[in-house]
C-alpha positions in Angstrom: 204.1 43.2 113.3 203.4 45.4 116.3 200.2 45.5 118.4 198.5 47.5 121.1 195.0 47.8 122.4 192.6 50.4 123.8 189.1 50.5 125.2 186.4 52.6 123.6 182.7 52.3 122.9 180.5 52.6 119.9 176.9 52.1 118.9 176.4 51.5 115.2 173.5 52.7 113.1 172.1 49.6 111.5 170.8 49.1 107.9 167.2 49.5 109.1 168.0 52.9 110.6 168.0 51.7 114.2 171.0 52.3 116.4 172.7 49.6 118.5 173.0 50.2 122.2 176.4 51.8 122.9 178.8 49.1 124.1 182.5 48.9 124.8 185.2 46.9 123.2 188.9 46.2 124.0 190.1 47.0 120.4 193.3 45.3 119.4 195.4 47.1 116.8 198.1 45.4 114.7 200.4 47.2 112.3 202.8 45.6 109.8 205.6 47.8 108.6 208.0 46.8 105.8 211.4 48.4 105.3 213.4 47.9 102.0 216.7 48.5 103.8 218.2 47.8 107.2 219.7 50.6 109.2 223.2 50.8 110.8 222.1 48.4 113.6 220.6 45.9 111.1 217.0 46.8 111.8 214.3 48.1 109.5 212.5 50.0 112.3 212.5 49.5 116.0 209.3 47.8 117.2 209.2 50.1 120.2 209.0 53.2 118.0 206.1 51.8 116.0 204.3 50.8 119.2 204.7 54.4 120.6 203.1 55.8 117.4 200.2 53.3 117.6 199.7 54.1 121.3 199.6 57.9 120.5 196.8 57.3 117.9 194.9 54.9 120.2 195.2 57.4 123.1 193.2 59.9 121.1 190.3 57.4 121.0 190.6 55.6 124.4 187.8 55.6 126.9 185.3 57.6 124.8 182.4 56.9 122.5 183.9 56.7 119.0 181.0 58.5 117.4 181.9 61.6 119.4 185.3 61.8 117.7 185.4 64.2 114.8 186.7 61.5 112.5 183.6 59.4 112.9 180.9 62.0 113.1 178.6 62.0 111.3 178.4 58.3 110.6 179.3 54.9 111.9 182.4 54.1 113.9 182.8 50.8 112.2 185.8 48.5 112.6 186.5 49.3 108.9 186.6 53.0 109.5 188.7 52.5 112.6 191.3 50.6 110.6 191.4 53.3 108.0 191.7 55.9 110.7 194.8 54.2 112.1 196.3 53.7 108.7 195.8 57.3 107.6 197.4 58.6 110.9 200.3 56.2 111.1 201.6 56.6 107.5 202.8 60.2 107.8 204.5 59.4 111.1 206.7 56.6 109.7 210.3 57.5 108.7 211.0 57.5 104.9 212.5 54.0 105.1 209.2 52.5 106.5 206.2 51.5 104.6 202.9 50.6 106.3 201.8 47.2 104.8 198.5 47.0 106.7 196.6 47.8 109.8 194.3 45.1 111.5 191.7 45.9 114.0 190.1 43.2 116.1 186.8 44.3 117.7 186.2 40.9 119.5 187.6 37.4 119.2 186.8 36.2 115.7 185.9 39.7 114.3 188.7 41.6 112.6 189.3 43.9 109.7 192.6 44.4 107.8 193.0 47.6 105.9 195.8 48.3 103.3 196.2 50.6 100.4 197.4 48.9 97.2 
């Protein structure tokens, strides 16, 4: 498992149609990658390589209101959508030997979502 974090804000539209005040989180992103084979140095994938990929994705969102990013407009920049956003962008960047098991996003202590495709 590899993790990184970034700061960004969001303001969700609630079920009654009201919108939350825009507020910032330090989002924590965790990715678990599985590799069916080890490479010539007996690794599945280097943790550092995965972290670089996660940080590239996080960098596209950092220090901005998430609802202004084209991936979340129109609509809500929920933690669930954010997890899927990371998943969808990380999968094509992995080498053929790597398989993304899941992405987990923590919005605040005690509030996390794990996304995977079965």
